[in-house]
N, C-alpha and C positions, 0 to 999 in steps of 0.2 A: 773264682768261677761265678759266684752269685753276683758279685759286683759288676763283672763284665756283661752279663746278661741284662742287668738293670740298666746299664748305660745304653745298650742296644735298644731296649724298649723305649727309653726316654727319647732317643733320636728318632725312632719311628713315629712316635706321637707328635713330635715337633714338625716332621715332614708332612704328616697327614693334616695337621692344623693349618700349615702354610698353604697347602694345596687347596683345602676347602675355602680359605679366605680368598685366594686368588680367583676361584671360580665365581664366588658371590660378588666380587668387585666388578666383574665384567658386565656391563649393561646389555639387555637384550637388543638384537639388531634393530627391532622396530623403534627403539627409542633413540637411536643414533641420529644426530642432527647433520644434515647435509651442509656442505660449505656454502655460506651466503644466505642461509635461511634464518628466520627469526623464530626459533623455537618450534618449527614445524617438523613433524616426523619425516624421516627420509622417504617413506612410501607415499606421503601426501603430495597432492598436486599443487598445494599452496593454500592461501587464505583469501576468501572472498569477503570483503567488508561491506556491510549494509547499514546505511544510515536511514532509518525509517522516519517518515514525516511525524507520526505519533503512534505509539503502541497502545494508546488509550482507545483508539478506534480499532475495533476488531478486524476491519478490512485489512489494515496494514499488518496486523498480527498474523493473519492467515498467510499473507505474502511472505513474511519473515519465516514462518514455520515451514511453508512449502519450499522456500529457497534453501533452508537449513537441511531439510530431508533430502532434496535433490542433490545438493552439494555433497553431502556425506556419502551418498550412493555412488558419486563419481570421484571420490577421493579428495574432496576439498573440506577444509575447515571453514565454517561460515561464522563470522563475527557480526553480531547485531547490536546496534545502538539506537536509542530513541532521541530524535532531534527535538521532540516536544514542540513542533511547529515553529521553531526559532532558527532563523538562518544563521545567526552567529554561532549557536550550538552546533549546527550541522557543519559549518566551516571549520570549527575546531575538530570535529570528528575527522574530516578530510585531512587536516594537518597531521593528526595522530596516525591516520592510516599511511600517509606518506612516510612519516618517521619510522613506522613499523615495517615498511617495505612490503606491504600486502601485494597479492597477485593482481587483484582487480577490485574496483570500487563500484558499488551500486547505491543509488540514492533515489528517494522520492523528494525532489527539490522542495525545500521549505519556502523558497521564494524563486519563482521561475526566472528572474533576472538577477537578483542580488547574489545568488549563489555562484555566479560566473567567475569571479576572481579565485575562489577556492578550487573550482574545477580546473581553471587554467594552471594552478600550481601542480595539480595531479598530472595534467598533460605534459608539463615541463619535466616532471619526474619520470615520465615514461610509463605511468600506470593507467591502463584503460579504464574509462568511466562509462558505466551503463546507467540509464535511467529506467525506472519502472513505474507505471501508472501515471505519474506526473512528469511532464516534459520540462526541459530547460530551454529558454528562448534567448539566453544571453548571447551577445555577439563575441566572436573570436574565441570560442571554446570548441573542443572536439568531444562530442559524445559518440562513443563507439557504436552503440545501438540502443534503441528505445523499444520497449514492449509495453503496450497499454491497451486501454479500452478505446473503441471508436466512440469517443465522447460526444462528438457532434451528432452522429447517428443516434446515440442514446438520448440526446436532448430532443431530437425530432420525435422519438418514440414517447418521451415524456409529454411533449406537446399534444400528440395524438391522444394519449391517455387523459389529459386535461380536457380536451374537446369532448371526448366520450363521457367523462364524468359530469361535466356541466350541462351537456345536452344542448337543446335548441335555445335555451335562455342565455347562455354565456354568463358574463359577470366579471367582477373585479378580481384580479389575481395578484398575490404577493410572491416574489421570488426571494428565497433565502440563499444568498450567494456566499462564495469564498474566493475572492478575486486573486488571492495570492497564488492559487493553483491554476495552471493552464488548463488542466482537465475540466475544472469547473467553469472556466470561461467558455470552453467549447460546448459544454452541456447547455449553458444558458443561451449561447448563440444559436444552437440547434433548436432549443425550445422556442425562442423568440421568432425564429424564421418560420417554424411550423404554425405558430399562432398568427403571425402576420399574413401568411398565405391563406389561412382559414378566414381571416377577416376581410380579405379582398372581395370587393363587390357586395359585401353584406351590409344591410342597413339595420337589421335587427339581430339580436343574439350575439353581438360581438364580444370577444374576450379582451378585456383591457388590463394590461400589466400596470398597476398603479404604484408599485414600489419595488425596488431591489434593495434589500437590507442585508447587512453582514450577519451571517448565521454561524460563521466560524467553523462549520463542519462538525460542530459538537452539540450535544443535547442541551446543555444549559444555555448556550448562546442562542440556539434556535428557539428555545423557550422564551427568553427575554425579548428577542426581536419580534416574535409573533405577538406577544402581549402589547408591545408598542404599536405594531401595525393594526391591531384590533381597535385600539384607541383612536388612531388616525383615520381608519377606514372601516367604519361600522358595517358596511355592506359587502365586506369581503366574501367571495364565493369559493375561492380556491387558493392553494399554496403549492408552489413547486419548490422543493428543498433539494439541494444538490447532492445530498447523501442521506442515508438512513438515520444517523444520529441526530442531525438537525431536523429531519422530518418527525422523529419521535418526540423531540423537544416541542415542536409545533403542535403535535397531537395533545401533549399534556397541557399546553397553554389553552388550546381550544376547549378541552374538557373542563378545565378550571373556570373558564369563562362561559360555560354552558353554550358553546358554539359548535361543538363537534358534529352535530347533525346538519349544520348549515354550511360548513366549509369542507370541501374535498381536498385531500392532501395527496400529492404525488411525490414519491421519494426517488431514490436512485441508489443502487448498490446490490441489494438482494442478500444482505446479511440475515442470519437466522432470525434475529429479533425483529428486523423489518418485515420479513416474510410472515412471521407470526402476527404482526400488526395488520398485515393485509388479510390474513385469515380471520382475524377478529373484527375486521371492518373499520379499523382506525385509519389505515392508509388505503387509498383506492388501488394503486398499482405502483410498480417499480420497473424501470429498465434495469435488468440485473447484469452484474459483471462476473468475471471468473478469476478471482485473485489467486487460486491455487495454480491455475495454468500460467498466470503471469510469473509467479516464482519459479516454476519449472522451466519455462522458456527462457527466462533470464539466465539461469545456470547453463542451459544448452547453448545460449549465445556466447557465454564466456568460454566454453569448451571449443566451440567453432572458431572463435577468434584466435585462440592459441594453437588450433590445428591448422590455421592458415586459410580457413574457408571464408568466402565472401558473405558478408552479412547485409541484410536489408537495414537501412538506416532507421526506419520506423516500421514496426509491425503492430497493427491494430486489430483487436478482437471485437467483433460486433456484439452488441447487447441483445437481450431478448426481453420482451415485455411480459411481466409476471403479474397476473391478476388474482382475484379471490378463487376462481375456479382452479387455478394452478396450485394455490396454497391448500385448498381442500383435498387435493389428491397428492400432495407432496409427502413422501414417506418420512422425510426428516422432521415433519411436524406432527406426526401421529402420536 
């Protein structure tokens, strides 16, 4: 009798153990992969892959963070990579995205023309490509939609700020450029057009653009280019830098050369450090951009595309001129 009950108890324990193991082995429904996906949860809408121009520049980091947050709220995984301003690195990113079968690709083109062949591969693979902030001007490629700043309008505002800063005396001006980026080409074009219109029919107080130097869009390169310009143009009165990092580099060069009080700097972007420099009187003014909105609208465009809605090929966000009085009342700088 005791032996029989012992055998019953053993069998019950075995059954319970098997039952427990079977329940543990079944994965939760949220972790089940749908057929044809690449490691994406079944409830996810897919993966948006973003190759940023450079995450060393806070502007592009803000775009990446905004895109990640907006994507997550709409059920997308957002994959972010740093192209480090190198078109070959960015091309490899796109190759990897194609191999992974991502849902959509977003890039800030590292080179507005040379990135063309990589984009064409994505087109052939049937993956929509979106550009953000920086446009691609390569031929025979399909860009689904572009969201960016109205850089030409911003360049005109920068020209107005320079005219205001130099006053009736005018003077010699340096432009710190970054010609790889179409956005910067547009900024400089707007700036030059505004200055040329100002100079029309003037005999005194003209503003003369004496040099356009490569500033790289980075602080150290802006610093080095400004030091060179100060040697070549000792009467320099103003500097237009195509973004805040290069403008801040120019400020440091002026300060080290004891020229900060003699040369007015106009930046572009409206990054917090740039705004602080305006408040401190190091930079005169910035046409400011709205990178958070760029990231959000890019994700909205991806959603609209897959919902079958018609997209504008290019959407441009106007800039606003930000001066010291704006910085003094800016709650983010208190």
